[in-house]
C-alpha positions in Angstrom: -6.4 4.2 -6.4 -6.3 2.1 -9.3 -7.1 1.8 -13.1 -6.7 -0.3 -16.1 -3.2 -2.0 -15.4 -0.6 -2.0 -18.3 2.1 -4.2 -16.7 4.7 -5.8 -18.5 4.1 -9.2 -16.5 8.0 -9.4 -15.6 9.1 -8.3 -12.5 11.9 -5.1 -11.9 14.2 -6.9 -9.2 12.7 -5.8 -6.4 11.2 -9.0 -5.0 13.7 -12.1 -4.5 13.4 -15.1 -6.1 11.3 -17.7 -4.2 13.6 -20.5 -5.8 16.8 -19.3 -4.1 14.9 -17.7 -1.1 12.8 -20.5 0.7 12.0 -18.2 3.9 8.5 -16.6 3.8 8.3 -13.4 2.5 5.7 -10.7 2.9 6.6 -7.1 0.5 4.1 -4.0 0.3 4.7 -2.2 -3.0 3.2 1.2 -4.9 3.7 2.5 -8.4 1.9 5.3 -9.7 -1.4 5.0 -11.7 -2.5 5.2 -15.3 -3.1 8.0 -17.0 -4.2 11.5 -15.2 -4.8 9.7 -12.5 -1.2 8.9 -11.7 -0.5 12.5 -11.5 -2.4 12.5 -8.1 -1.9 9.2 -6.7 -0.3 5.6 -6.7 -1.9 1.9 -6.6 -0.6 -0.4 -4.0 -0.6 -4.1 -3.2 0.9 -6.7 -0.7 2.9 -9.6 -1.8 3.1 -12.8 0.4 5.0 -16.1 -0.3 4.7 -18.6 2.9 8.1 -20.5 3.5 8.9 -23.6 1.1 6.5 -21.6 -1.7 7.2 -21.2 -5.2 5.4 -18.5 -6.1 3.9 -15.3 -4.6 0.6 -14.5 -3.7 -0.7 -11.0 -4.4 -3.5 -9.3 -2.6 -4.9 -5.8 -4.2 -8.0 -4.0 -5.2 -8.8 -3.4 -9.0 -11.7 -1.5 -9.9 -12.9 -3.5 -13.4 -12.8 -6.9 -11.3 -15.9 -5.4 -9.5 -17.6 -5.4 -12.7 -16.8 -8.5 -13.9 -16.4 -10.4 -10.8 -19.0 -8.9 -8.1 -15.5 -8.0 -5.8 -13.0 -5.6 -6.4 -10.5 -7.8 -4.0 -8.2 -9.6 -6.5 -6.2 -12.8 -4.5 -3.9 -14.2 -7.4 -0.4 -15.7 -8.5 1.1 -13.0 -10.4 5.1 -11.2 -10.3 5.1 -9.2 -7.0 7.3 -6.6 -8.5 5.8 -6.3 -12.2 5.1 -2.8 -13.7 1.7 -1.1 -13.0 0.3 1.1 -15.9 4.0 1.0 -17.0 5.8 2.3 -13.7 7.6 0.7 -11.5 6.7 -0.2 -8.3 8.6 0.7 -5.0 9.2 -1.2 -2.0 7.5 0.3 1.2 7.4 -1.9 3.5 9.1 -5.8 3.8 9.3 -8.8 6.6 11.0 -12.3 6.1 12.3 -15.4 7.9 10.6 -16.5 11.2 7.1 -15.5 12.4 5.9 -14.2 9.2 4.2 -17.3 7.7 1.6 -16.3 10.9 1.6 -12.9 9.4 0.9 -13.8 5.8 -2.0 -16.2 7.3 -3.6 -12.7 9.1 -2.9 -10.8 5.8 -5.0 -13.2 3.8 -7.6 -13.5 6.5 -8.1 -9.8 6.7 -8.3 -9.8 2.9 -11.4 -12.0 2.7 -13.3 -10.2 5.3 -12.7 -6.7 3.5 -15.7 -4.7 4.3 -15.8 -2.7 1.0 -15.1 -5.3 -1.5 -18.3 -4.8 -3.7 -17.6 -0.9 -3.5 -15.3 0.9 -5.3 -14.8 4.6 -5.7 -11.7 6.3 -6.8 -12.0 9.3 -4.9 -12.1 9.6 -1.6 -12.2 5.7 -1.4 -12.8 3.2 -0.9 -10.3 2.2 -3.3 -7.2 0.0 -3.6 -5.3 2.0 -1.2 -8.1 1.6 1.1 -7.7 -1.9 1.1 -4.3 -2.2 1.9 -4.2 0.2 4.6 -7.1 -2.1 6.1 -4.7 -4.8 6.0 -1.6 -3.1 7.2 -4.2 -1.8 10.2 -4.7 -5.5 10.6 -0.9 -6.3 10.5 0.7 -3.4 12.4 4.0 -5.6 12.5 4.5 -4.6 8.9 4.9 -1.0 9.8 3.8 -0.1 6.3 4.2 4.3 5.4 1.8 4.7 2.8 2.8 8.2 0.5 0.5 10.7 1.0 -0.3 9.9 -2.9 -1.7 6.9 -1.9 -5.2 8.5 -2.1 -7.8 6.6 -0.3 -5.9 5.3 2.5 -7.8 7.4 4.8 -11.3 6.1 4.1 -12.9 4.5 7.1 -16.1 4.5 6.1 -18.5 5.6 8.9 -15.8 5.3 11.5 -14.2 8.5 12.4 -11.1 7.3 14.8 -8.9 4.4 14.1 -5.5 3.9 14.1 -3.2 5.7 11.4 -2.6 3.3 8.2 0.8 1.8 9.4 -1.3 0.0 12.5 0.2 2.9 15.1 -0.7 6.1 16.5 -4.3 7.7 15.9 -6.1 9.0 13.0 -9.4 11.2 12.8 -11.2 10.6 9.5 -14.4 12.2 8.2 -15.5 9.6 5.2 -11.8 10.0 3.8 -12.4 14.0 2.9 -11.0 16.0 6.1 -8.9 14.4 8.9 -5.7 14.4 10.8 -3.3 11.4 11.7 0.0 10.7 13.9 2.2 8.1 14.6 5.5 7.3 14.8 5.7 5.8 11.1 3.8 8.1 9.1 4.7 11.5 11.0 1.7 13.9 11.1 -0.5 14.4 8.2 -3.8 16.7 7.7 -6.0 15.2 5.0 -8.1 17.9 2.7 -10.3 16.8 0.3 -8.5 13.3 0.1 -4.9 15.5 -0.2 -2.6 14.8 2.4 -0.1 17.4 3.8 2.4 16.4 6.7 6.0 16.3 8.0 8.0 13.5 9.4 9.9 15.5 11.6 12.1 12.4 12.9 13.5 12.1 9.0 13.0 15.6 8.0 10.7 15.0 5.4 7.9 16.4 4.2 4.4 14.8 2.8 3.0 16.2 -0.2 0.0 15.9 -2.5 1.2 14.7 -6.2 5.1 15.0 -5.3 4.7 12.6 -2.3 7.6 12.0 0.4 9.9 14.5 0.2 13.8 14.3 2.1 15.8 11.5 3.1 14.0 8.2 2.4 12.7 6.2 5.5 14.4 2.7 5.7 11.3 0.2 6.7 12.3 -2.7 8.4 13.7 -5.5 6.0 13.7 -2.9 3.1 17.2 -2.6 1.1 18.6 0.7 2.4 19.0 1.6 -1.3 15.1 3.1 -0.8 14.7 5.9 -3.3 14.5 9.7 -2.0 11.1 10.7 -3.3 8.4 7.7 -2.3 5.4 8.5 -4.5 7.0 10.3 -7.2 6.0 9.5 -10.7 8.0 7.5 -12.4 
């Protein structure tokens, strides 16, 4: 899900400075959308920096790019942790160091093979969260836990069965409108008309529409331990 951005263009301090961190880095972010959409959903993106690179490449889907460029997929250099629509992003997943260059190559290939690059629907998808869920399934090593506010993450097109967006467990979905998923990363979620309700028993958290993830924050591998308690809450 996305809407025309009002980013400042400057990062908020979640991304390591490439000049000081030469190792390969991949990060996954989410931030609330603009306007009324922000009450319901977030926009997600992936930022990648190969070893020795001095800038990040950001992979995301943006609705207006489809009208201007014929493809909603944007692959470009920008501040990886910039605000989206004025909202500070949250770090959902991170990988650094050995082996990450190979993950970046797989992310790039998956992004360029995204099957819905010429289609965009805010609800129930395909949208920006559908794209990031697609990349996450292609690179399960990221263990991305997309929040329940990532509306569109459950859209599978004409497929009914897939792995969960984290790349673990399983998911049943009917065009992103009705479904269920279960995995060791996301817990258990039920999707009703694009709204997700669930529980992660391991960390005693609830997963709710609008509110996001409530309870103890899950700290994914490589992420800072000061992760926010409410993943997907409005900024």
